[in-house]
N, C-alpha and C positions, 0 to 999 in steps of 0.2 A: 568373537567378532574381529574381522580383519581390519587393517588400518584404514583402507579406503572407506569402508562403511562407517567406522567410528568417526573419521574426519568429516564425512558428509553429514552425519547426524549432529555432530558438534556445530558445524556451520549452519545447518538448518535450524537448530535450536536457537542459536544466537540471532539469526535473521528473524525468526518468528517472534522472538521477544523484542528485539530492537525496533522492528517496523511499527509496532504500536506507538512507541514514543516518538519515532520519526514522524508519523502521521499527526500526532498531537502537536509536535513542533511546527508543522505546516499550517494546521487549521486553527488551533486555539488562539494564536496571536491575531488572526483575522477577526474572530469573534470579540476579542478584547477591544480591538480598534473600533469596531462597530458600536459596541456599548459605550465606550468613552466618547465617541463622536456624538452619540445621542445626549450624553451628559453635558458636553460642551454646548450643544445647541439648545437644550431645554433647561439645564440646571437641575434636573430631577435627581435627588440623592439616591433613588433606587438604581439608576444606571451606574452611578459611582460605586455603590455597594456590589453590584453584579460584576463590574469590571475588576474590583479588588478580589472578589471570590475566584473568578476565573484566573486572575493573575497568580494567586497562590497555587492553584492547581497546576498551572502551566510551569511555574518555577519548580515544583516537585517533579513533574514529568520530565522537564528539561535536564535536571540534575541526574536522574536515573538514566535517561537517554544518553547523557554524556558518558556514563560508566559503561553501558552496554555497547555504545559506539566505539569506545576505546578497546574493549575486548575484541570486537569485530576487526578493528584495524590490525591488532596483533595477530589474530587468527589467520588473516590473509597471508601474512608472511610466514607464520609458523606451520600452518597446515598445508599451504600450497606454495612452497618455495620455488618450484620450477615455473609455476605460472607467473609469480611476481617477478622473477628474474627475467623471464621472456617478455611479459606484457608490460612491466613497469615503465619502460621508456615510451610506450605508446599511449598508455592511459594514465600516466602520472599527472597530467595537467588537470583533468576533472577532479581527481582526489585532492590536489593542491588547492584548487578553487573551492572545493567543498570545505576544506579546513579554514580557508579565509572567510567563507560565509558563516561557518559555525562560530568563529571568534567574533565576527561582527554581531551576530545574534546575541552572543553572551555579553558583549560590552553594552549593547543597548538594553538588554534585559536588566542589567544592573542599574542603568539609568532609570528604567521604567519602574523597577522595584523600589528604589530609594529616592527618586526624584520628585515625588508628589508635591512637596512643599519647597523644593529647591530650584526648580526650573519653571518657566512659564507654562501654563496649561497647554497651549498649542504645541510647544516644543516637546512636552511630555507625550502628547498624542502622536506626534511625528516619530518619536522614538518607538512607539508601539507599531507604527506603520513599517518602520525599518525592520523591526523584529519579524513581522509577518512576511516582508519581502525576502529577507535573508534566510528565514526558515524554509520558504518555498524554493529559493535558489539552491540551498544546500541539498534538498531532495533531488532537484533537477540534475545537479552535477553528478550525483551518485548514479542516477538512473541512466545518464548518458554512458557511463562506464559499463553498466550492465547491458545496455543496448548494444554496445560495441562487442560484447561477448557473444551476442546473437548474430550480429552482422559486422564482422571485423572489417575495418577500413583504415586508411591513412598510413599504409606501409606496403613494402614489397617483401615477399618471403624468398630469401636466398639461402640455400643450404640450411634450412630450418631456423634461420635467424631473421628478425625483422630489421629491414634496412630502409633508408629513405623515409624516415618517420615524419609524418605530418600530423602533429597533435590536434590541430584544428579540424582536419578532415576526419580524424578518429572520433572526436567528439560529435561531429556532424554526420555520423554514420547513418545508413538508411533507416535503421529502426529507432533512432533517437526521438524523432518528433512524435510518433504515435505512442511510444512507451512513456515519454514524459507527460503527454497529455492524459493518457489513461491512468497512470499512477497518481498524478496530482489530483485529478478528479476523485479517484478512489480514496485518497487521504481525506479530502474534505467531506466526502460522503460518509466514510466510516466514523469520523469524529462527530459529524452532525447527527448521525443516527444514534450513536452512543449517548451524546449529550441530550438529545431529544428524549431518549428513553429515561435518563436519570431525572430530568426535570418533570417529565410526565408522571413518573413514579412519585415524586414529591408532591405533585398536584393531587394525585389520588389520595395521598395521606392528608394533605392540607389544602383543600380546594381554594381557599381564600388567600393563599400565600402569594403576595404581589411579586415577590422577587422571582419565584419560579415561573409565574405567569409571564413576566417580562422576558426571562431567559428563553422560555419556549417560543415566544414570539420572534426572537432573534434567530434562534437555532433552526427551527423547523423550516423556514423558507430556504435556508442553505441546503437542507436535505432535499427539498423539492427540486431546486435548480440543478444540483449535481446529479440527482437520480434521473432527471430528464436528459442530461448531457452525456452521462456515462454510456448508455447503449450506443449512442452515435460514435463515441470514441472507440467502443468495443468493436463496432462494425468496421471502422478503419483498420484496427489492429488485425482483425480476422482476415480481411482482404490482403493485408501486407503479408501475414504469415502464409497464406495460400500461395503467394507468388515466391516468397523467399525461403520459407521453411515448410515445404509440403509434407515432410515426414512428421513434423510437429503437429500440423493440422490433422493428419491422419490419426495421430495418437489422441488428440483432443476429442475427436469425434468417434473414436473406436472404428475407424474406417479401414478394414483389412483388404478389401478388394479394390482394385483400380477400375473405376466404372464411370460412365456418363449418367447424368440425372441422379447423382449420389444423394441419398436421403439425409436429412438432418435428424439426429437421434436425440431424443429427450429421455434421460435416464439410461438404464441398461448397465450391464456388467461385462466388460470385455474379458473373454477367455483367451488368454495369450497362447495357450497350448493348442487349442482347437482353432484359433484364429477366427473367432466370430464374437460378435457382441450380442449378448443374450438379454431379453426382457426389455429392450428399448422401444419406445414409441417412435416410429419412423415416419417422417414427412417427406414423401418422394420428391426428388429434385431440388429440395430447399437448400441443401448444403452447396450444391453446384451454383445455385442462384446467388446465395449469400456470399460465396467466396469469389465468384467470377462474374456475377451479373448475368448469367446465362444458365437457365435450368437444365440445359443439355450439355453443359461443360463437363469435361473429364476431370475427375478428382483422383489423384494418385493415392494408392492404398499401401498398407504396410507389407503386403505380399511382395512388392517390388523391392523391398529393402532387406538386406541381410539382418538376421536377428541381432547380431552384435552392434548394429548401427541404429537400433530402435530405442526410443525412450521407454521407460516403464509405463506401459499403456494403461494398465488398470488405475494406477495412482494419478496419472495425468488426466485421464478421462473423468474420474470421479471429482478431482479438484476443479476441473473446468465446469462440470455440471453444478457444483456447489457455488462457484463464483457467479455463474449466470443466474442461478435460482435466487441467490441472495440479492443480486441487483434488481431482478424483476420484482421480488417481494417488496423491496424498498420503494421502487417506482410506483407500484400499486398503492402503497400506503400514502406516498406523497401526493398522488393524484386524488385519492379519497380526501385527504386533508385539504388540498387546494379547492376541491369541489365543495366541501363543507363550508369553507371560509366565504364562499359566495352567498351563503344563506344564513349561517350562524357561526359564532366563534367556536372552533373545534376544541378549544380548551375547556369548554363547558360540558363536553360529552365524555362521560366516564368510559363508555365503551370504546371510543376512539383512543383515549389516553391509554387504556389497557392494550389496545392493538399496537400503539407506538412502543410501549414497553416490551411487548412480545417480540417485535422485529428489531429492536435496537441492537442486539448483538450481531445482526447479520452483516452490518457494514464491516466490522472487524473480521468476521468469518470470511466474507468475500475478499477482503484485503489479503488475508493469509492464504486463502485458496489461490488467489491470483498470482502471488509470488511462487507458490508451488508449481503452478502452470508454467510460469516463466522459466524456473530453474529445472524442473523435471523434463519439460518439453524439449530442452536443449540437449539433454543427455543422449549419448555418452560423451558429449563434448563439453569441455569447460570454455573453450573458444571454438565456436561452431565451424566445423570443417577444417580446423587448424591444429588444435591440441585436445587430446582426450583427457577426461578427468582423471583417469587412473595414472596417466603420465605426469600429473601435476602434484600428486599428493606427497607429503613428507615420507621419507623412509624411516623416520623414528618409530620404534616399536612402542607398544603399550598405550595407544591412543584412547583406550577405554577409560583410563584414569582421568585425563583432563576433561573428557566428556562428562564423567560423573561430577567433577568439581564445578564445571560450568553449570550443569543442571542444578546443583545445590545453590550456587550463587544466585541464579535467576529465581529460584523458588524463594529464597530469602528476600531478594529485592522486591519480588512481587508482593509478598506479605507486607513489607515496609511501606510500599507505595499505597496499598489499599488502606492501611491504617492511617497514614498521613492524610490521604484524601478525605477519608471519613471525618477526621478530626478538624482539618483546616479548611475544608471547602463545604462539606455537607452538614456542618453543625446547624442546629435549629435556631440558635440565637442570631440576632442581627448584628452586624458590625456597626461600629461608630463611624459614620460617614462624614464627619466633620473634619 
């Protein structure tokens, strides 16, 4: 295994692990704030118990996310020193602001954890709101840096160096808005789907459990709302990519030929050697229409791009198909649940609860696939059109060793998290809510 592949696998593993905890840090505080607001309004001890259960889970996920985030921050400098040396002055601001948001979240999480009987109830709830806001902000700052890697802005390139750096313009790069919107919705959707599945599974075991009935009533509407909004943000993202990263669009769709009335492909396996996508269901003209609003518009294909400048088409296309399929499945289940709610309580339908359990992993699957699309679709560039990934990697040999160590660390952390969540959050006994 060469250094470049080992470094990329190491970074991919770290990102895939950390993104789950980052999404939880964005979405779970919102759910806690909603349940505590219900308790403040009604005084129902069930809402208080639910808030405390979710809080314990959030604290566990936050702690492990802090560890994996620290690993990632070191990896950026250790694995990609040329990138950080060159790009650091341009994108240092969003990383600094992310650190500020993280510490703000940590401070108020401490207040929220230990301030139940020490601060007024409204102040305690406001601390939860700040946790939710800072968790979301932390994610947004990181995504602006990633968006900059796709559409670099805020500097001039002179003799291979970035000069006249404008960090605000770098943060407000062309891809920032649609990436932030799409990623934030994905985080809420992924966690809402996972939580809905967990509480649906508990209701299947204990249909009369009031705690999980209440939890499902709070979580599932978030799934419905975000599942409805996510395709709209996805459409904005696709139109942007068509204009600014046509090679990435071609890889997403397995589009090898430059043609008008380009078809939208559902499924299929790109054959990069033969330069054809096999086995796909093709909808004539739909890609041209979705990308440019004109069914006769020309879509640039990979034939026009040197092979050295193409992303890994097979992986990019499959990841994109998984992302879209996951989102569509969750949207369908959300619409079914919303329709059922007009006639009867969907929590009473065991068939529907089983359906929710079955699709609950798809939010996280779509989240992971979406990041694969973002990162793979930009290759072979670490900064699109400016710096190639191979030129940014560390020259240090033996990168397979830290890759193995990181994989072992994450395996251990994953086991610890699952055991802690099972013991502290999903125990069958009820908490003392007084």
